[in-house]
C-alpha positions, 0 to 999 in steps of 0.5 A, a space after each residue: 547831506 549828499 555825502 551821507 546819503 550815498 554813503 548810506 545809500 551804496 552800504 546797501 547797493 551790490 550792483 557795480 554799476 549803480 555803485 559807480 553812478 552814485 560814487 561819479 554824482 558825489 565826484 561831480 559835488 566834491 570837485 566843486 569845493 577846493 576843499 573836498 576835491 582830493 575825496 572826490 579824486 579818490 571816489 573817481 580813483 575806487 571806480 577805476 580800480 574797479 572798472 579801469 575803463 569807466 569813460 566818466 570817471 576817467 574824463 572827470 579825473 583826467 579834466 581835474 588833473 589838467 585843470 588843477 595843473 598835476 600834469 605828473 599825474 595825468 601823465 601817469 594816468 594816460 601812460 595807464 591808458 595807452 598800456 591797457 589800449 595796447 593789452 586789448 589791441 584797441 587801434 582807435 585808443 593806441 593812436 589818440 592816447 599815444 598822440 595826447 600823451 606825446 604833446 603833454 610830454 613834449 615840453 619836459 620830456 621830448 624824447 619819451 614823447 618821441 619814443 611813444 609816438 614809435 611805439 604807437 607805430 608798432 602797433 599801427 606801422 601804416 598810420 600816416 598820422 603817427 609818421 607825419 607826428 614822427 617825422 615832425 618831431 625829429 632833429 637834426 641829431 637824428 640819423 638821416 638814414 632813420 628818417 629816410 626810411 619812415 618818409 619811405 613808408 610814409 610815401 606807401 599810405 600817402 595820397 597821391 599829390 603829396 606822395 610824388 614830391 614826397 618820393 622825389 625829395 626822398 629819392 633826393 636825400 637817398 642820392 646824398 647817403 650815397 645809396 643809389 639803389 635806394 633813391 632808385 626804389 624812391 622813384 619807382 615808389 613814387 611812380 607806382 603812388 602817383 603816375 599822374 605826377 608831372 615833376 
C-alpha cells in the first residue's frame, strides 16, 4: 500500500522538502477516500507545522475545508495566513487574504469582516479596492463622518473620471455635515484629480 511505502520511506529521509513531497502524495491519495480524510488533514497540518507557507499543503487543506463545509476551520486558517502575511509585510497576500476572509465572514460575522478590511487598510492605506470594499459594507448606522473621510481618501487614488463626480458627492456630504471647509477641500481635491471634469 502507498501509505505503508510512504511511512517506510519517510523514516529514511532527512530532507524536509522530500518528506513534504511524500506527505503531499499520501494526502492526495487519502483525500480520495472519505474515511481517511482526517488522516490526510493531519498529514497536511504536519507539513504546515514545519513550513507554514507551503503553498500546496495550504491549497489542499483550504480546498478540503471549503468542500466539506468546515467554514470555521477555513476562517481560522485564513486568519492565521493573514497574521503571517502581516508579519512578513506581504502587501499582496494581506489584500487577497483580507478580501477572502471578509467574504467568508459576511454571513455570520459581518462586523468582523469589515474590521478585517480596515485592518488591511492600515497596512495598505492607498488601496482603492480595499476602500471600496469597506464603503460597500457600511450601513445606515455608520458614522457619516467616517464614511466621508474614507471617500475623501478614495478620491485621492481613484481614476479621474471617477474621482471628479465622487468629489462632488463628497462635497455635498460635507455640506450636510455642516463642514464648509471640508466641502471646499473636497471640491479642490476633485479639481486636482479631475481637472477636465465638466460638472
